[in-house]
C-alpha positions in Angstrom: -67.7 -7.2 -10.0 -68.5 -3.7 -11.1 -65.7 -2.7 -13.5 -65.2 1.0 -11.4 -64.5 -0.9 -8.3 -62.3 -3.8 -10.4 -60.0 -1.2 -12.3 -59.7 0.7 -8.8 -58.5 -2.3 -6.7 -56.1 -3.6 -9.6 -54.8 -0.2 -10.1 -54.4 0.4 -6.2 -52.4 -2.8 -5.9 -50.1 -2.4 -9.4 -49.1 1.7 -8.2 -48.4 -0.6 -4.9 -46.2 -2.8 -6.3 -44.8 -0.3 -8.7 -43.4 1.7 -5.6 -41.9 -1.4 -4.2 -39.9 -1.8 -6.6 -38.7 1.2 -7.3 -38.2 1.9 -4.4 -37.8 -1.5 -2.3 -36.5 -3.9 -4.3 -33.1 -5.5 -2.9 -31.9 -9.2 -3.1 -29.3 -8.5 -0.9 -30.5 -6.6 1.8 -33.8 -7.8 3.7 -34.6 -10.1 1.2 -37.1 -12.6 2.6 -38.7 -9.0 3.6 -38.9 -8.0 0.4 -40.4 -11.2 -0.8 -43.1 -11.3 1.6 -44.0 -8.0 0.5 -44.4 -9.3 -3.4 -46.1 -12.1 -2.1 -48.6 -10.0 -0.4 -49.3 -7.9 -3.2 -49.8 -10.7 -5.3 -52.4 -12.4 -3.3 -54.1 -9.2 -3.7 -53.6 -8.5 -7.4 -55.2 -11.9 -7.7 -57.7 -11.8 -5.4 -59.1 -9.2 -7.4 -58.4 -10.6 -11.1 -60.2 -13.6 -10.0 -63.4 -11.8 -9.1 -63.8 -10.5 -12.9 -67.4 -11.2 -13.6 -68.4 -12.5 -9.8 -71.5 -11.3 -7.9 -70.8 -10.8 -4.7 -66.6 -9.7 -5.6 -67.5 -5.7 -4.9 -67.9 -6.3 -1.2 -64.3 -7.6 -1.2 -62.6 -4.5 -2.5 -62.7 -2.7 0.6 -61.4 -5.8 2.9 -58.5 -6.8 0.3 -57.0 -3.3 -0.3 -57.3 -3.1 4.2 -55.4 -6.4 4.5 -52.8 -5.2 2.0 -52.2 -2.0 3.3 -51.7 -4.3 7.3 -50.1 -6.5 5.7 -47.4 -4.6 4.3 -47.1 -1.8 7.0 -46.4 -4.9 9.6 -44.2 -6.9 7.0 -41.9 -3.9 5.9 -42.5 -1.0 8.2 -40.2 -0.4 10.8 -39.8 -0.6 14.7 -42.0 0.1 16.2 -44.4 1.0 13.0 -44.9 -2.2 12.1 -45.5 -3.2 15.4 -48.5 -0.9 15.3 -50.0 -2.2 11.9 -49.5 -5.9 13.1 -52.0 -4.5 16.4 -54.5 -3.2 14.0 -54.5 -6.8 11.3 -55.0 -8.8 15.0 -58.1 -5.7 15.7 -59.4 -6.2 12.2 -59.0 -10.4 12.2 -61.6 -9.4 15.5 -63.9 -7.8 14.1 -64.4 -10.1 11.7 -64.7 -12.5 13.3 -67.1 -11.1 15.7 -68.9 -10.4 12.4 -69.1 -13.4 10.6 -67.9 -16.3 12.3 -71.2 -18.2 13.3 -71.6 -19.1 17.5 -69.8 -21.3 18.7 -66.6 -22.4 21.3 -63.7 -22.2 18.9 -65.5 -18.7 18.4 -65.5 -17.7 21.7 -61.7 -19.5 22.4 -60.4 -18.0 19.4 -61.7 -14.3 20.3 -60.2 -14.4 23.6 -57.1 -15.5 21.9 -56.8 -12.4 20.1 -57.7 -10.5 22.5 -55.0 -11.8 24.8 -52.5 -10.9 20.9 -53.7 -7.8 21.2 -52.5 -7.2 24.7 -49.2 -9.2 24.0 -48.4 -6.8 20.5 -48.5 -3.4 22.4 -46.6 -4.9 25.8 -43.9 -5.5 22.9 -43.7 -2.2 21.3 -42.8 -1.3 26.0 -40.9 -4.6 26.6 -37.5 -4.9 27.6 -35.9 -7.0 25.0 -36.5 -10.7 26.8 -39.8 -10.2 27.5 -39.6 -9.0 23.9 -38.5 -11.7 22.4 -41.2 -13.8 24.2 -43.8 -11.6 23.2 -42.6 -11.9 19.7 -42.4 -16.3 19.8 -46.4 -16.2 21.1 -47.3 -14.0 18.3 -45.4 -16.1 15.4 -47.2 -19.1 16.8 -50.1 -17.2 16.9 -49.7 -16.3 12.8 -47.8 -19.3 12.5 -50.2 -21.8 13.3 -49.1 -24.3 15.9 -51.8 -26.1 18.0 -53.1 -25.4 20.0 -52.5 -21.8 18.8 -54.4 -22.4 15.3 -58.3 -21.6 16.2 -58.2 -17.5 15.0 -56.1 -19.0 12.1 -58.5 -21.4 11.1 -61.8 -19.0 12.2 -60.8 -16.2 9.3 -60.6 -19.0 6.7 -63.9 -20.8 7.3 -65.3 -17.4 8.0 -64.2 -16.0 4.5 -65.6 -16.5 1.3 -62.7 -18.5 -0.3 -61.7 -15.4 -2.6 -61.1 -13.1 0.3 -59.3 -16.0 2.3 -57.3 -16.3 -0.2 -55.5 -13.0 0.6 -56.2 -13.7 4.7 -53.6 -16.8 4.2 -51.3 -15.0 2.6 -51.1 -11.6 4.9 -51.5 -14.0 8.2 -48.7 -15.8 7.8 -46.5 -13.0 5.9 -47.0 -11.0 9.2 -45.8 -13.9 11.0 -43.0 -15.1 9.1 -41.6 -11.3 9.4 -41.3 -12.1 13.0 -38.3 -14.4 12.8 -35.5 -12.4 12.3 -36.0 -11.5 15.7 -36.2 -14.9 17.3 -33.6 -16.4 15.3 -31.5 -16.3 18.7 -33.9 -18.0 21.1 -35.0 -20.7 18.6 -31.9 -22.7 20.2 -32.3 -22.5 23.7 -32.7 -25.7 25.7 -36.5 -25.2 26.3 -37.0 -24.8 22.8 -36.2 -28.6 22.3 -39.5 -29.4 22.8 -40.8 -27.4 19.6 -40.6 -30.9 17.2 -42.2 -32.9 19.7 -45.4 -29.9 19.7 -45.5 -30.0 15.6 -45.4 -33.4 15.6 -48.3 -33.1 18.0 -49.8 -30.4 16.1 -48.8 -32.7 12.7 -51.2 -35.1 13.5 -53.9 -33.3 15.1 -54.4 -31.2 12.4 -53.8 -33.7 9.4 -56.9 -36.1 11.0 -59.2 -33.0 11.6 -58.7 -32.2 7.6 -59.4 -35.9 7.1 -62.6 -35.7 9.0 -63.6 -32.4 7.1 -66.0 -32.7 3.5 -65.6 -28.6 3.8 -63.0 -27.2 1.5 -61.8 -25.0 3.2 -61.6 -26.0 6.6 -59.6 -29.3 5.0 -57.5 -26.5 3.3 -56.8 -24.8 6.6 -55.9 -27.5 8.4 -53.8 -29.2 5.4 -52.0 -25.6 6.1 -51.5 -25.9 9.9 -50.4 -29.5 8.6 -47.4 -28.1 6.7 -46.7 -25.5 8.7 -45.7 -27.5 11.5 -42.3 -28.7 9.9 -41.1 -24.8 10.1 -41.4 -25.5 13.8 -39.9 -29.0 14.2 -37.1 -28.5 12.1 -35.7 -24.8 13.8 -34.0 -26.4 16.3 -32.1 -29.2 13.8 -31.9 -27.4 10.7 -29.7 -23.7 11.8 -30.7 -19.9 10.6 -34.6 -20.8 10.0 -34.8 -16.5 9.3 -32.8 -17.0 5.6 -35.1 -20.3 4.6 -38.4 -20.3 6.8 -39.8 -17.1 4.8 -39.1 -18.9 1.9 -41.4 -22.2 2.3 -43.7 -20.3 4.8 -44.7 -18.0 1.5 -44.8 -21.5 -1.2 -47.9 -22.5 1.3 -49.4 -19.9 2.0 -49.4 -19.3 -2.5 -50.4 -22.8 -3.2 -53.0 -22.6 0.1 -54.7 -19.8 -1.6 -54.4 -20.7 -4.7 -56.4 -23.6 -3.8 -58.8 -21.5 -2.0 -59.3 -19.5 -5.0 -60.2 -22.8 -6.7 -62.8 -23.7 -5.2 -64.0 -19.7 -4.7 -64.4 -20.4 -8.7 -66.4 -23.6 -8.2 -68.7 -22.1 -5.9 -69.4 -19.2 -8.1 -70.9 -21.7 -10.6 -72.4 -24.5 -8.3 -72.6 -22.3 -5.3 -71.3 -23.7 -1.7 -71.0 -27.3 -1.4 -68.7 -29.8 -0.1 -66.6 -32.5 -1.4 -68.7 -35.7 -1.4 -71.8 -33.7 -2.9 -70.6 -32.1 -6.4 -67.3 -34.5 -7.7 -66.4 -35.5 -11.4 -66.4 -31.8 -12.4 -63.1 -32.8 -14.9 -64.6 -34.2 -17.7 -66.5 -30.9 -18.4 -64.0 -28.5 -17.0 -60.7 -29.8 -18.5 -58.7 -26.4 -18.5 -59.6 -26.4 -14.3 -59.1 -29.8 -14.1 -55.5 -29.6 -15.8 -54.5 -26.4 -13.5 -56.1 -28.4 -10.2 -54.0 -31.1 -10.9 -50.6 -29.4 -11.4 -51.7 -27.8 -8.0 -52.4 -30.1 -5.7 -49.0 -31.6 -7.0 -46.9 -28.7 -6.3 -48.4 -28.8 -2.9 -46.9 -32.7 -2.5 -43.9 -31.3 -3.4 -43.7 -28.7 -0.7 -42.6 -31.1 2.4 -39.5 -31.5 0.9 -38.8 -27.6 0.8 -38.0 -27.1 4.3 -35.5 -30.2 4.3 -33.7 -28.9 1.4 -33.2 -25.6 2.9 -32.5 -26.4 6.2 -29.5 -28.8 5.3 -28.4 -25.9 2.9 -27.2 -24.0 5.8 -26.2 -26.8 8.2 -21.9 -26.3 8.4 -20.1 -28.9 7.6 -19.1 -31.9 9.7 -22.1 -30.2 12.4 -22.7 -32.1 15.1 -26.5 -31.2 14.2 -26.3 -32.9 11.6 -26.3 -36.0 12.9 -29.0 -36.0 15.3 -32.4 -35.8 12.5 -34.6 -38.7 13.7 -37.1 -36.5 14.9 -36.9 -34.6 12.0 -37.6 -37.4 9.3 -40.3 -38.8 12.0 -42.4 -35.6 11.4 -40.8 -35.3 7.5 -42.2 -38.7 6.7 -45.8 -38.0 9.0 -46.7 -34.9 7.2 -45.6 -36.0 3.5 -47.6 -38.7 4.1 -50.7 -36.7 5.6 -50.7 -34.2 2.8 -50.3 -36.4 0.3 -53.5 -38.1 1.6 -55.6 -35.1 2.2 -54.6 -33.4 -1.0 -54.8 -36.4 -3.8 -58.2 -37.6 -1.9 -59.4 -33.6 -2.6 -58.2 -33.9 -6.1 -59.8 -36.8 -6.9 -63.6 -35.6 -5.3 -63.1 -32.4 -7.0 -61.5 -33.3 -10.5 -61.6 -37.2 -11.0 -65.1 -38.6 -9.7 -67.7 -40.4 -11.1 -68.8 -37.8 -14.3 -71.7 -34.4 -13.8 -74.4 -34.5 -16.2 -76.9 -32.9 -14.5 -74.8 -29.6 -13.9 -73.9 -26.6 -16.1 -70.5 -26.9 -16.7 -68.2 -23.5 -17.5 -64.3 -23.9 -17.8 -62.2 -21.0 -16.5 -61.8 -18.2 -17.7 -58.9 -16.7 -18.7 -59.1 -14.8 -15.7 -59.1 -16.6 -13.0 -56.2 -19.1 -15.2 -54.1 -16.0 -14.7 -54.6 -16.0 -10.7 -54.0 -19.3 -10.6 -51.3 -20.0 -12.5 -49.5 -16.4 -11.0 -49.8 -17.8 -7.6 -48.5 -21.3 -8.5 -45.4 -19.5 -10.0 -44.8 -17.4 -7.2 -45.4 -20.5 -5.1 -42.3 -22.1 -7.4 -39.9 -19.2 -7.1 -40.1 -19.4 -3.6 -39.3 -23.1 -3.4 -36.5 -22.6 -5.1 -35.3 -19.7 -2.7 -35.6 -21.9 0.1 
């Protein structure tokens, strides 16, 4: 990346971070919004940091800054400004898919879905309270993807270069997680009892698709959908999802972002590849193998976080504490699925048969720190969940 563009991108993110710390950091009020904003800024910062020396990286400066601005506006903006930024994010997603996603039935369905989400987003600004809540629920199910509303999310991750996709993923999920506070009263309505069943179906469908894909981006996107099913599935059993949901969702987003960055670094070295044609890289990239192994280990701990956060918010002797079979079934399914998906990815990437016929260049300091920072903030979100 040309040093001037790289410096502009980093400086912009650092200045925005300084403004957030100076004016907006308040752990007592709206701490979840502050956490989401910090995660967006960190994703942008690491997106730039990991691109130092990357040949196509200069093309991503504008999109990353635009995504960061739209995400921050959607997360920390006041009503109705935040809704306008969210509409802008959905419109940019539609433009992005139109330009970069190859023509297919999935592209058509994703664009139709985004068009409907745009209409709902505009109507939410003018709706009464009840209609507003229903509209926000639809937007939340789109941004925190639950099958069959996952196609825009899948298309964005699939059509992005991994480094840009890592920023998209964090911004997309942060925009959805910021809606949870407004949905708190609706998540315990009687008909919302179908959410655990929908979440279980979503998790099974997503994990089966992840197991069937050999392309890293598709596997990561479906793995994220599998993990996020826990957030929706536990919303009825564990109250106060607006307290533990954003921390869990951001832990998922940041670790998936780090995983996309890891494959972006491999793409820079070896070009496009799938999980079956380029294995055994750990022997020539020991620093990458160590970081990647630790990253996968953190991902496999993710299913524990919503359970810990949920139990922490259940009042003593609450009747809700005795009706947890659907939760344990969902947790068991997701944990087994995630363990299979990501340990297979780890083995095929770093611990397969050693390759001696490809040049090896281990992680640079910039790349190492980009992954370390993402994993560090994800661990902090796990503690807060």
